[in-house]
C-alpha positions in Angstrom: -6.3 -40.9 -19.3 -3.9 -38.5 -21.0 -6.7 -37.3 -23.1 -9.1 -36.4 -19.9 -5.7 -34.6 -18.4 -5.3 -32.7 -21.6 -9.0 -31.8 -21.8 -9.0 -30.7 -18.2 -5.6 -28.6 -18.6 -7.3 -26.7 -21.7 -10.3 -26.3 -19.3 -8.7 -24.8 -16.8 -6.8 -22.4 -19.4 -10.0 -21.3 -20.5 -11.9 -20.7 -17.3 -9.1 -18.4 -16.4 -9.2 -16.7 -19.8 -13.1 -16.4 -19.9 -13.1 -15.2 -16.1 -10.2 -12.6 -16.7 -12.5 -11.4 -19.8 -15.6 -11.0 -17.5 -13.6 -9.5 -14.9 -12.2 -6.6 -17.7 -15.5 -6.2 -19.3 -17.4 -5.8 -15.8 -14.7 -3.2 -14.9 -15.0 -1.3 -18.2 -18.9 -1.4 -17.8 -18.9 -0.1 -14.4 -16.4 2.6 -15.3 -18.8 3.7 -18.2 -21.5 3.5 -15.8 -19.9 5.8 -13.4 -19.1 8.2 -16.0 -22.5 8.4 -17.4 -23.9 8.7 -13.8 -21.5 11.7 -12.8 -22.3 13.1 -16.5 -25.8 13.2 -15.8 -25.6 16.0 -13.0 -26.1 13.9 -10.0 -24.7 15.4 -6.8 -21.8 13.6 -5.7 -21.6 14.2 -1.7 -17.9 13.8 0.0 -18.1 11.4 2.7 -14.5 12.0 3.8 -12.4 15.3 3.8 -8.9 14.3 2.5 -7.8 17.4 4.2 -9.0 15.8 8.0 -7.8 12.8 7.0 -4.3 14.1 6.4 -4.5 16.2 9.7 -5.8 13.4 11.8 -3.1 11.1 10.4 -0.3 13.7 11.2 -1.5 14.3 14.6 -1.9 10.5 15.2 1.7 9.8 13.8 3.7 12.4 14.1 4.4 12.1 18.0 5.6 8.3 17.0 7.8 9.6 14.1 9.4 12.3 16.2 10.1 9.6 19.3 11.7 7.1 17.0 13.9 9.6 15.7 15.1 11.1 18.9 15.6 7.0 19.8 17.8 6.9 16.9 19.6 10.1 17.4 20.4 9.2 20.9 21.7 5.5 20.1 23.6 7.0 17.1 25.4 9.2 19.8 25.8 6.9 22.6 27.7 4.8 20.1 29.6 7.3 18.7 30.6 8.4 22.4 31.5 4.6 23.2 33.7 4.3 20.0 35.2 7.6 21.2 35.8 6.3 24.9 37.0 2.8 23.4 39.8 4.6 21.0 41.1 6.3 24.1 41.6 3.6 26.6 42.9 1.4 23.8 46.0 3.7 23.1 48.0 2.1 26.1 
């Protein structure tokens, strides 16, 4: 039974190593294939403009960030005013 467990552990280790090696080789092969494809003169079309994505993202998130900052500043000022009022009322 111990022999079976030992073989099972070794098989699991070997399987993980083989899977990692296969994944690494496939990534390298894909990279080489992509380099040769672009070097052969195929035209790559731009599907999404990065500038448009940046502008759209800024327009979508900008009001939320401004709103959050204004709420944070308001809370800070209210707490500061409350502490100031407390300090004057506790002087008795």
